[in-house]
Wavefront OBJ file of the C-alpha trace (Angstrom):
o trace
v 9.410 31.704 -8.878
v 12.803 30.204 -9.439
v 13.786 27.923 -11.591
v 16.835 25.300 -11.039
v 19.749 25.974 -13.259
v 20.899 22.935 -15.272
v 23.485 22.166 -13.302
v 22.030 21.983 -10.852
v 19.062 20.186 -12.227
v 21.258 17.281 -13.604
v 23.177 17.328 -10.297
v 19.500 16.417 -8.845
v 19.397 13.936 -11.393
v 22.455 12.079 -10.933
v 22.130 12.038 -7.101
v 18.481 10.305 -7.310
v 20.063 7.970 -10.026
v 22.987 7.426 -7.652
v 20.640 6.370 -4.770
v 18.259 4.423 -5.991
v 20.423 2.338 -8.522
v 21.637 0.327 -5.161
v 17.687 -0.604 -5.070
v 17.499 -1.604 -8.524
v 20.792 -3.846 -8.281
v 18.962 -5.405 -5.102
v 16.692 -8.700 -5.050
v 18.066 -10.497 -8.597
v 17.572 -13.782 -6.707
v 14.921 -15.028 -4.459
v 17.941 -15.106 -1.798
v 18.316 -11.564 -2.415
v 15.053 -10.709 -1.903
v 14.889 -12.602 1.271
v 17.861 -10.825 2.682
v 16.083 -7.319 2.037
v 14.734 -5.963 5.407
v 10.823 -5.187 5.370
v 11.328 -1.481 4.146
v 14.094 -2.327 1.394
v 11.337 -5.048 0.435
v 8.847 -2.876 -0.035
v 10.800 -0.298 -1.611
v 11.938 -2.986 -4.245
v 8.552 -4.340 -4.861
v 6.704 -0.567 -4.710
v 9.293 0.185 -7.876
v 7.755 -2.273 -10.163
v 4.825 -2.606 -12.336
v 2.475 -5.349 -11.932
v 3.900 -7.125 -14.730
v 7.163 -6.381 -13.215
v 6.015 -8.133 -10.541
v 4.353 -11.047 -12.012
v 7.278 -11.628 -13.988
v 10.057 -11.379 -11.292
v 7.496 -14.371 -9.414
v 7.884 -16.560 -12.170
v 11.442 -15.991 -12.213
v 11.955 -16.378 -8.535
v 9.341 -19.962 -8.591
v 11.424 -21.389 -11.439
v 14.678 -20.577 -9.175
v 13.193 -22.413 -6.224
v 11.722 -25.412 -8.296
v 15.099 -25.921 -9.438
v 16.703 -26.262 -6.064
v 17.473 -28.858 -4.628
v 15.689 -30.332 -1.157
v 18.766 -29.207 0.900
v 18.934 -25.702 -0.715
v 15.015 -25.104 -0.333
v 15.629 -26.291 3.287
v 18.358 -24.148 3.965
v 16.697 -21.366 2.891
v 13.593 -21.987 4.839
v 16.191 -22.604 7.947
v 17.325 -18.961 7.498
v 13.999 -17.499 6.851
v 12.797 -19.030 10.401
v 15.554 -17.377 12.204
v 15.201 -14.009 10.682
v 11.466 -14.209 11.835
v 12.891 -15.751 15.534
v 14.932 -12.929 15.397
v 12.417 -10.149 14.118
v 9.599 -12.201 17.244
v 12.447 -10.997 19.864
v 13.208 -8.104 18.183
v 9.390 -7.364 18.721
v 8.599 -8.803 22.472
v 11.868 -6.530 23.862
v 10.184 -3.088 22.212
v 8.679 -1.013 24.247
v 4.652 -1.293 24.307
v 4.331 2.464 22.918
v 7.054 1.672 20.263
v 4.475 -1.174 19.473
v 1.492 0.379 19.590
v 2.721 3.044 16.900
v 3.951 0.136 14.606
v 0.505 -0.681 15.193
v -1.154 2.393 14.335
v 1.377 2.198 11.026
v -0.074 -0.503 9.815
v -3.477 0.247 10.755
v -2.691 3.664 8.861
v -1.647 1.597 5.572
v -4.660 -0.429 5.726
v -7.019 2.588 5.435
v -4.802 3.822 2.850
v -5.592 0.725 0.886
v -9.288 1.009 1.787
v -9.299 4.394 0.654
v -7.554 3.282 -2.428
v -9.995 1.042 -3.471
v -12.926 2.964 -2.440
v -11.904 5.580 -5.165
v -11.924 3.089 -7.558
v -14.695 3.149 -9.816
v -17.396 0.041 -10.092
v -15.821 -0.762 -13.468
v -12.210 -0.886 -11.956
v -13.141 -2.743 -9.113
v -15.231 -5.163 -11.064
v -11.376 -5.757 -13.339
v -9.576 -6.257 -10.379
v -12.093 -8.567 -8.959
v -12.205 -10.634 -12.394
v -8.264 -10.739 -12.620
v -8.189 -12.285 -9.167
v -10.721 -14.711 -9.931
v -8.745 -15.407 -12.982
v -5.607 -16.038 -11.523
v -7.693 -18.190 -8.476
v -8.865 -20.502 -11.098
v -5.337 -20.664 -12.964
v -3.736 -21.696 -9.639
v -6.771 -24.543 -9.698
v -6.244 -25.570 -12.915
v -2.883 -25.753 -12.504
v -3.117 -28.085 -9.079
v -6.373 -30.374 -10.619
v -3.455 -31.223 -13.474
v -0.941 -32.526 -10.627
v -0.666 -36.125 -10.103
v -1.228 -37.221 -6.723
v 2.897 -37.796 -6.471
v 3.113 -33.913 -7.632
v 0.405 -32.757 -5.598
v 2.267 -34.187 -2.397
v 5.879 -32.800 -3.675
v 4.164 -29.037 -4.066
v 2.472 -29.674 -0.311
v 6.524 -30.917 0.920
v 7.759 -27.740 -0.767
v 5.183 -25.280 0.705
v 5.317 -27.034 3.822
v 1.923 -28.400 3.564
v 0.505 -26.476 6.813
v -1.566 -23.526 5.093
v -4.346 -25.614 5.412
v -3.921 -26.096 8.819
v -3.166 -22.689 9.896
v -6.310 -21.319 7.926
v -8.053 -23.917 9.674
v -9.202 -26.045 6.617
l 1 2 3 4 5 6 7 8 9 10 11 12 13 14 15 16 17 18 19 20 21 22 23 24 25 26 27 28 29 30 31 32 33 34 35 36 37 38 39 40 41 42 43 44 45 46 47 48 49 50 51 52 53 54 55 56 57 58 59 60 61 62 63 64 65 66 67 68 69 70 71 72 73 74 75 76 77 78 79 80 81 82 83 84 85 86 87 88 89 90 91 92 93 94 95 96 97 98 99 100 101 102 103 104 105 106 107 108 109 110 111 112 113 114 115 116 117 118 119 120 121 122 123 124 125 126 127 128 129 130 131 132 133 134 135 136 137 138 139 140 141 142 143 144 145 146 147 148 149 150 151 152 153 154 155 156 157 158 159 160 161 162 163 164 165 166 167
């Protein structure tokens, strides 16, 4: 069995720090996050703990809420342009490549399902409770809003969510 020399270990550690440093610096703002590729977004999000993710969501929510209507509209327009670009890219792909991507997505779904199935009943119940508490918290916030605040919130979020879900 070979052991790494101290200098090689140091080199490896420094290399991995240098490689991951840009990832740590990415997405300091909501705008920066939207400009990441899907792979970079996933890596960035996966590098954070659940508490860090929640803190980042709150930070970005506050950042978005502080934006003017024009800034939000511009950010939305940028996202829609990127979305259309991605749709065009998807439509231009050969069917075999699209099927490979679908297979990757199914594999990720199966991994998540396997991870869920591997949880104990207590862990599953704890996750369900956390999700229920989160929904109740969001519902309480919504119910505490005036009709004007609700209308503004719908406007900020596009107002189409319920239409898409068939509600």
